[in-house]
C-alpha positions in Angstrom: 5.9 10.0 -12.1 8.5 7.8 -10.2 10.4 5.1 -12.0 9.9 1.5 -11.1 12.7 -0.3 -9.2 14.0 -3.7 -9.8 13.6 -6.2 -6.9 15.6 -9.4 -7.8 15.0 -11.8 -10.6 11.8 -13.6 -11.6 11.3 -16.7 -13.7 13.8 -17.1 -16.4 16.1 -14.5 -14.8 13.8 -11.6 -15.9 13.8 -8.7 -13.5 10.9 -8.3 -11.2 9.7 -4.8 -10.9 7.6 -3.4 -8.1 5.7 -0.1 -8.2 7.3 2.9 -6.4 6.0 4.0 -3.1 2.8 6.0 -3.6 2.2 9.2 -1.6 -1.4 9.6 -0.7 -3.5 12.3 1.0 -6.4 11.2 3.1 -9.3 13.6 3.3 -11.7 14.1 6.3 -14.3 11.9 4.6 -11.8 9.0 4.2 -11.3 9.5 0.5 -7.7 9.0 -0.8 -5.9 11.1 -3.4 -2.6 10.1 -5.1 -0.5 13.2 -4.9 1.9 12.3 -7.8 -0.8 11.1 -10.2 -3.3 13.8 -9.2 -6.3 11.5 -9.0 -8.5 9.7 -6.4 -7.6 6.2 -5.3 -10.1 3.5 -4.3 -9.3 1.1 -1.5 -9.6 -1.8 -3.9 -6.9 -0.3 -6.2 -4.7 0.2 -3.2 -5.3 -3.4 -2.1 -4.2 -4.6 -5.6 -1.0 -2.5 -5.4 -0.1 -4.0 -2.0 -0.7 -7.5 -3.3 1.6 -6.7 -6.2 4.3 -5.7 -3.7 3.7 -2.0 -3.8 3.9 0.3 -0.8 2.4 3.6 0.1 2.5 6.4 2.6 -0.6 8.3 3.6 -0.9 11.7 5.3 -3.9 13.5 6.6 -4.7 16.2 4.1 -5.6 18.7 6.8 -2.9 18.1 9.4 -0.1 16.5 7.5 0.1 13.7 10.1 1.0 10.2 9.0 -2.1 8.0 8.8 -0.6 5.1 6.8 -1.6 2.5 9.3 -5.2 3.8 9.4 -5.4 3.5 5.6 -3.8 0.0 5.6 -6.4 -1.0 8.3 -9.2 0.3 6.0 -7.8 -1.7 3.1 -7.6 -4.9 5.2 -11.1 -4.4 6.6 -12.6 -3.9 3.1 -10.8 -7.0 1.9 -12.1 -9.1 4.8 -15.6 -7.7 4.3 -15.5 -8.6 0.6 -14.5 -12.1 1.4 -10.9 -11.9 0.2 -9.8 -12.2 3.8 -6.3 -13.2 4.8 -6.6 -17.0 4.9 -3.8 -19.4 5.6 -0.1 -18.9 6.0 0.3 -17.3 2.5 -2.2 -14.6 3.5 -0.4 -14.0 6.8 2.9 -13.7 5.0 1.3 -11.1 2.6 -0.1 -9.2 5.6 3.3 -9.1 7.3 5.0 -7.9 4.1 2.4 -5.2 3.6 2.8 -4.0 7.2 6.6 -4.1 6.8 6.4 -2.1 3.6 4.6 0.8 5.3 6.2 0.6 8.8 7.8 3.9 9.7 11.6 3.8 10.4 12.5 3.2 14.0 14.5 5.9 15.7 18.0 4.6 16.4 
């Protein structure tokens, strides 16, 4: 398993740790599998990770193509459907941060 990385300091100067980037495989039926932990992942669990500052990369299990945005869209759709939504400015900031966390590098 990957180690956690420190991201600045929290209250009282204690280090704030964020989960490492998770590598996921997305199967044809839409189910997700964490390749490092060797177990299925529910969208709700992934939503909690993103809220906590975590990030992920998703690949199609059959083709190997990146499908991170598709999975992120599914997470957001589920959150909206369940009423969690993305209300107010704080929600928009969280959404921007989540998208930035999974944005592929731009060629330069």
